[in-house]
C-alpha positions as CSV (number, residue, x, y, z in Angstrom):
1,M,-175.8,-3.3,10.1
2,S,-175.0,0.3,11.2
3,S,-171.5,1.5,10.4
4,V,-170.8,2.1,14.0
5,N,-171.4,-1.5,14.8
6,L,-168.9,-2.8,12.2
7,P,-165.5,-4.1,13.4
8,L,-162.7,-1.6,13.4
9,A,-165.1,1.3,13.3
10,S,-162.6,3.4,15.4
11,H,-160.1,3.0,12.5
12,R,-161.9,4.9,9.8
13,R,-159.9,5.6,6.7
14,F,-162.7,6.5,4.3
15,I,-166.4,7.2,4.3
16,S,-168.1,8.6,1.2
17,D,-171.2,8.5,-1.1
18,D,-169.0,9.3,-4.1
19,F,-168.5,6.2,-6.3
20,D,-165.4,7.5,-8.1
21,A,-163.7,8.5,-4.8
22,M,-164.5,5.1,-3.3
23,H,-163.0,3.4,-6.4
24,A,-159.8,5.5,-6.1
25,E,-159.4,4.7,-2.4
26,L,-159.9,1.0,-2.9
27,S,-157.3,1.1,-5.7
28,S,-154.8,2.8,-3.4
29,V,-155.4,0.4,-0.5
30,L,-155.3,-2.8,-2.6
31,K,-154.2,-2.5,-6.2
32,P,-155.5,-0.7,-9.3
33,H,-158.6,-2.5,-10.7
34,D,-161.7,-2.1,-12.8
35,L,-164.9,-1.4,-10.9
36,R,-168.3,-1.4,-12.5
37,R,-171.5,-0.5,-10.8
38,L,-174.4,-2.9,-11.2
39,S,-177.3,-1.4,-9.3
40,D,-179.0,1.8,-8.2
41,V,-178.4,1.2,-4.5
42,P,-176.9,4.4,-3.0
43,V,-173.2,4.4,-2.5
44,S,-172.2,4.0,1.2
45,G,-168.5,3.5,0.8
46,I,-166.6,2.6,4.0
47,I,-163.0,1.6,4.5
48,Y,-161.8,0.9,8.0
49,R,-158.2,-0.1,8.1
50,A,-155.7,-1.0,10.9
51,P,-152.3,-2.6,10.9
52,L,-150.8,-5.3,13.1
53,R,-147.1,-5.3,12.2
54,R,-147.1,-6.0,8.5
55,V,-150.6,-7.5,8.1
56,W,-153.5,-5.1,7.5
57,L,-157.1,-5.7,8.8
58,N,-159.7,-4.0,6.6
59,V,-163.5,-3.7,6.6
60,F,-165.0,-2.7,3.2
61,R,-168.5,-1.8,2.4
62,L,-169.5,-0.4,-1.0
63,G,-173.3,0.0,-1.2
64,P,-174.3,-0.9,-4.8
65,A,-173.5,-4.3,-6.3
66,V,-170.3,-4.1,-8.3
67,D,-168.1,-6.1,-10.7
68,V,-164.5,-6.0,-9.6
69,A,-161.7,-7.0,-12.0
70,P,-158.3,-6.7,-10.2
71,G,-156.5,-9.2,-12.5
72,T,-153.8,-11.1,-10.7
73,L,-152.7,-10.5,-7.2
74,E,-148.9,-10.4,-6.9
75,D,-147.8,-8.9,-3.7
76,F,-150.2,-10.2,-1.1
77,F,-152.7,-12.9,0.1
78,L,-156.2,-12.0,1.0
79,V,-158.5,-13.7,3.4
80,Q,-162.1,-12.5,2.8
81,V,-164.5,-13.0,5.7
82,P,-168.2,-12.2,5.0
83,I,-170.0,-9.9,7.4
84,R,-173.0,-9.1,5.3
85,G,-174.0,-10.0,1.7
86,T,-172.3,-12.2,-0.9
87,V,-169.2,-12.0,-3.0
88,E,-169.0,-14.4,-6.0
89,L,-165.3,-15.1,-6.8
90,G,-164.2,-16.4,-10.2
91,L,-160.7,-18.0,-10.0
92,A,-158.8,-19.9,-12.5
93,R,-159.3,-23.1,-10.5
94,Q,-162.9,-22.7,-9.4
95,Q,-166.0,-20.5,-8.7
96,L,-166.7,-19.7,-5.1
97,R,-169.6,-18.0,-3.3
98,C,-168.4,-16.2,-0.2
99,E,-171.2,-15.7,2.3
100,R,-172.2,-16.6,5.8
101,T,-169.5,-19.0,7.1
102,M,-167.8,-19.5,3.7
103,A,-164.7,-17.3,3.5
104,A,-162.1,-17.2,0.8
105,V,-158.3,-17.3,0.7
106,I,-156.9,-15.7,-2.4
107,S,-153.2,-16.5,-3.2
108,P,-150.8,-14.4,-5.4
109,G,-150.6,-15.5,-9.0
110,E,-154.3,-16.3,-9.4
111,R,-156.4,-14.3,-11.9
112,L,-159.4,-13.0,-10.0
113,H,-162.8,-11.6,-10.8
114,L,-165.4,-10.7,-8.1
115,R,-169.0,-9.6,-8.0
116,W,-170.2,-8.0,-4.8
117,S,-173.9,-8.0,-3.9
118,D,-175.8,-4.9,-2.8
119,N,-174.6,-3.6,0.6
120,C,-172.0,-6.3,0.9
121,T,-169.6,-5.9,3.8
122,Q,-166.4,-7.9,4.2
123,L,-163.6,-8.2,6.8
124,I,-160.5,-8.6,4.7
125,V,-157.1,-9.7,6.1
126,Q,-154.3,-8.4,3.7
127,I,-151.1,-10.4,4.2
128,P,-147.9,-9.4,2.4
129,R,-146.6,-12.2,0.3
130,D,-143.2,-12.2,1.8
131,A,-144.6,-12.2,5.3
132,M,-146.8,-15.3,4.6
133,E,-144.1,-17.1,2.7
134,G,-141.6,-16.2,5.4
135,C,-143.8,-17.7,8.1
136,L,-144.0,-20.9,6.0
137,A,-140.2,-21.0,5.6
138,E,-139.7,-20.5,9.3
139,R,-141.9,-23.4,10.1
140,L,-140.4,-25.6,7.4
141,G,-136.8,-24.7,8.2
142,F,-136.1,-23.8,4.6
143,A,-137.5,-21.6,1.8
144,P,-139.6,-23.8,-0.5
145,K,-139.0,-23.5,-4.2
146,V,-142.7,-23.8,-5.1
147,A,-144.9,-20.7,-4.4
148,L,-147.4,-21.1,-1.6
149,K,-151.0,-21.6,-2.8
150,F,-154.0,-22.0,-0.5
151,A,-157.2,-23.8,-1.3
152,P,-159.6,-20.9,-2.0
153,A,-162.7,-22.1,0.0
154,F,-162.3,-21.5,3.7
155,D,-165.2,-23.0,5.7
156,L,-165.4,-21.1,9.0
157,G,-168.3,-23.4,10.0
158,L,-165.9,-26.3,10.5
159,P,-164.1,-26.7,13.8
160,A,-160.7,-25.7,12.5
161,G,-162.1,-22.7,10.6
162,R,-164.2,-21.7,13.5
163,E,-161.1,-21.6,15.8
164,W,-159.2,-19.4,13.3
165,R,-162.2,-17.0,13.1
166,Q,-162.3,-16.8,16.9
167,L,-158.6,-16.0,16.8
168,L,-159.2,-13.3,14.2
169,N,-162.0,-11.9,16.2
170,F,-159.7,-11.6,19.3
171,V,-157.1,-9.8,17.2
172,V,-159.7,-7.4,15.9
173,R,-160.9,-6.6,19.4
174,V,-157.3,-6.1,20.6
175,I,-156.7,-3.5,17.8
176,E,-160.1,-1.8,18.5
177,R,-159.4,-1.4,22.2
178,G,-155.8,-0.3,22.0
179,G,-153.7,-0.9,25.0
180,A,-150.6,-3.0,25.5
181,F,-151.7,-6.0,23.4
182,S,-152.1,-3.7,20.4
183,R,-148.4,-2.7,20.4
184,D,-145.2,-4.6,19.9
185,P,-144.0,-7.0,20.9
186,I,-147.4,-8.6,21.7
187,C,-149.0,-7.2,18.5
188,G,-146.2,-8.8,16.4
189,D,-146.7,-12.1,18.3
190,L,-150.4,-12.0,17.5
191,E,-149.6,-11.5,13.8
192,D,-147.3,-14.5,13.8
193,L,-149.9,-16.6,15.6
194,L,-152.6,-15.6,13.0
195,L,-150.4,-16.6,10.1
196,T,-149.2,-19.8,11.7
197,A,-152.7,-20.8,12.5
198,L,-153.8,-20.1,8.9
199,L,-151.0,-22.4,7.7
200,A,-152.2,-25.1,10.1
201,T,-155.9,-24.6,9.4
202,Q,-156.4,-24.0,5.7
203,P,-155.2,-26.6,3.1
204,H,-152.3,-25.6,0.9
205,N,-149.7,-27.1,-1.3
206,H,-147.1,-27.4,1.5
207,L,-149.3,-28.8,4.2
208,E,-148.0,-32.4,4.1
209,E,-144.4,-31.4,4.4
210,L,-145.3,-28.9,7.1
211,E,-147.2,-31.6,9.1
212,Q,-144.3,-34.1,8.7
213,R,-141.7,-31.6,9.8
214,G,-143.6,-30.3,12.8
215,D,-145.3,-33.5,13.8
216,P,-143.5,-35.3,16.8
217,A,-145.5,-38.5,16.2
218,P,-143.4,-41.5,15.3
219,F,-143.2,-42.7,11.7
220,Y,-145.7,-45.5,12.1
221,V,-148.4,-43.1,13.2
222,V,-147.8,-40.9,10.2
223,R,-147.7,-44.0,7.9
224,A,-151.0,-45.3,9.3
225,E,-152.7,-41.9,8.7
226,R,-151.4,-41.8,5.2
227,A,-152.9,-45.3,4.6
228,M,-156.2,-44.1,6.1
229,R,-156.4,-41.1,3.7
230,E,-155.4,-43.2,0.7
231,Q,-158.0,-45.9,1.4
232,L,-160.6,-44.0,3.2
233,G,-163.6,-45.8,1.6
234,Q,-162.1,-49.3,2.1
235,P,-162.7,-51.5,5.1
236,M,-159.7,-51.3,7.4
237,T,-158.9,-53.2,10.5
238,M,-156.2,-52.7,13.2
239,T,-154.2,-55.4,11.5
240,D,-154.4,-53.6,8.1
241,L,-153.3,-50.4,9.7
242,A,-150.4,-52.1,11.6
243,N,-149.2,-53.7,8.4
244,A,-149.3,-50.4,6.5
245,A,-147.5,-48.7,9.3
246,G,-144.8,-51.3,9.8
247,A,-145.5,-51.6,13.5
248,S,-147.3,-53.9,15.9
249,E,-150.9,-53.3,16.8
250,R,-149.9,-52.5,20.4
251,S,-147.3,-49.9,19.3
252,L,-149.8,-48.3,16.9
253,Y,-152.5,-48.1,19.6
254,Q,-150.1,-46.5,22.1
255,G,-148.7,-44.1,19.5
256,F,-152.2,-42.8,18.6
257,R,-153.1,-42.5,22.2
258,Q,-150.0,-40.5,23.0
259,F,-149.7,-38.3,19.9
260,R,-153.3,-38.0,18.6
261,G,-155.3,-38.4,21.8
262,T,-157.5,-41.1,20.3
263,T,-157.3,-44.7,19.0
264,P,-156.3,-45.6,15.5
265,M,-159.9,-46.5,14.6
266,G,-161.1,-43.3,16.3
267,R,-158.8,-41.3,14.0
268,L,-160.0,-43.3,11.0
269,A,-163.6,-42.4,11.9
270,A,-162.7,-38.7,12.3
271,L,-161.1,-38.6,8.9
272,R,-164.1,-40.3,7.3
273,L,-166.5,-37.8,9.0
274,Q,-164.4,-34.9,7.7
275,A,-164.5,-36.3,4.2
276,A,-168.2,-37.0,4.4
277,R,-168.9,-33.4,5.5
278,R,-166.9,-32.0,2.6
279,L,-168.8,-34.2,0.1
280,L,-172.2,-33.2,1.6
281,R,-171.4,-29.5,1.6
282,N,-170.3,-29.7,-2.1
283,A,-173.1,-32.0,-3.2
284,E,-174.2,-32.6,-6.7
285,A,-177.9,-32.8,-7.5
286,D,-178.0,-36.6,-7.4
287,T,-175.9,-36.9,-4.2
288,T,-177.5,-38.9,-1.3
289,V,-176.5,-39.3,2.3
290,A,-176.3,-43.1,1.9
291,R,-174.0,-42.8,-1.1
292,V,-171.7,-40.4,0.7
293,A,-171.6,-42.6,3.8
294,A,-170.6,-45.6,1.7
295,E,-168.0,-43.6,-0.3
296,V,-166.1,-42.7,2.9
297,G,-166.3,-46.2,4.4
298,F,-169.4,-46.1,6.7
299,L,-171.4,-49.2,5.8
300,Q,-173.8,-48.9,8.7
301,F,-176.0,-45.9,7.8
302,G,-177.6,-45.5,11.2
303,R,-174.3,-45.5,13.0
304,F,-172.9,-42.9,10.5
305,A,-175.9,-40.6,11.0
306,G,-175.6,-40.8,14.8
307,I,-171.9,-40.1,14.9
308,Y,-172.2,-37.3,12.3
309,R,-174.8,-35.5,14.3
310,A,-172.9,-35.9,17.6
311,T,-169.7,-34.5,15.9
312,F,-171.2,-31.6,13.9
313,G,-174.4,-30.7,15.7
314,E,-176.7,-31.4,12.7
315,R,-178.0,-34.4,10.7
316,P,-176.2,-35.3,7.5
317,S,-179.4,-34.7,5.6
318,E,-179.4,-31.1,6.8
319,T,-175.8,-30.6,5.6
320,L,-176.8,-32.1,2.3
321,R,-179.8,-29.8,1.8
322,A,-177.6,-26.8,2.5
323,G,-175.0,-28.1,0.1
324,K,-177.5,-28.6,-2.7
325,R,-178.9,-25.1,-2.1
326,R,-175.4,-23.6,-2.3
327,R,-174.6,-25.6,-5.4
328,A,-177.8,-24.5,-7.1
329,L,-177.1,-20.9,-6.3
330,Q,-173.6,-21.2,-7.7
331,L,-174.8,-22.8,-10.9
332,S,-177.5,-20.1,-11.2
333,S,-175.0,-17.3,-10.8
334,R,-172.7,-18.8,-13.4
335,S,-175.4,-19.2,-16.0
336,A,-176.9,-15.7,-15.4
337,A,-176.5,-13.3,-18.3
338,V,-174.1,-10.4,-17.9
339,P,-176.2,-7.4,-17.1
340,H,-177.2,-5.2,-20.1
341,P,-175.3,-1.9,-20.2
342,T,-178.6,0.0,-19.5
343,S,-178.8,-1.8,-16.2
344,V,-175.4,-0.5,-15.1
345,A,-176.0,2.7,-13.3
346,R,-172.5,3.9,-13.6
347,D,-169.2,2.6,-15.0
348,A,-166.3,3.7,-12.8
């Protein structure tokens, strides 16, 4: 991809073929870190960088494959969105391969190690910690005592993730074009919307209390959904849900119609489909579609396959194959030997 076709190309901060200069600039933009070159691909360092109000939008391209050891983030969250290539992230909680539609959300306090592939390019949203946590506190109505932690894997191929990516694309276009939308107060409103949407879209450790506080649905709808999630793989009837919710079946049906736009059983099916997709996308070698369907409560395989394809636009077997390929690549990258020093073209 040509540099002129990259997002934010009109907001050039740095372009250089000097590795040390690129390292120094990245350290000043983010934080000091160790950067080790892993290939002989020519350096084509690019940093495009533009602010909203407090959030920064960045496009980074390095050129050669590199090992990056920034240690622990303290002052900001990062949302890393792939444009080209692959970033392998090592976090305390998991290993993650960031490519295609799989983005990453990195929270403060997590020790981090990254490996960028050759010619890797990423769109990175840099969110100050107090801005992100302030947005959460505003939505909750109080400042939580436990620090905000997002789930690292952010699947932009799923409906909610795809909507957030579309919002981000809109914000990037606004900044690129200039005009009234790129200036306050609208620019600040766009920033608030981007952070609020991230809190609503990506799982985190305060999601349940955020949903409960901001959800106008009556208690019996919330209780029924909790029972669905806790017993997802078990057979459940309207009577079971009504008993769990402490309401009549009629009230439960009307509540879901009014506040969820579907029936109780329709909501249960949606939750089961979402769970099945997560399992298929993170499949082990011995995972089968039939086993996943049974695990989330679909006992009629043909019906499951039909609903799944209608919802996600692909067969469950296709999701499973892609998940196994991704898993195999992750395992292969973890077991790969650390490159011999002679293969390192230059140590920053």
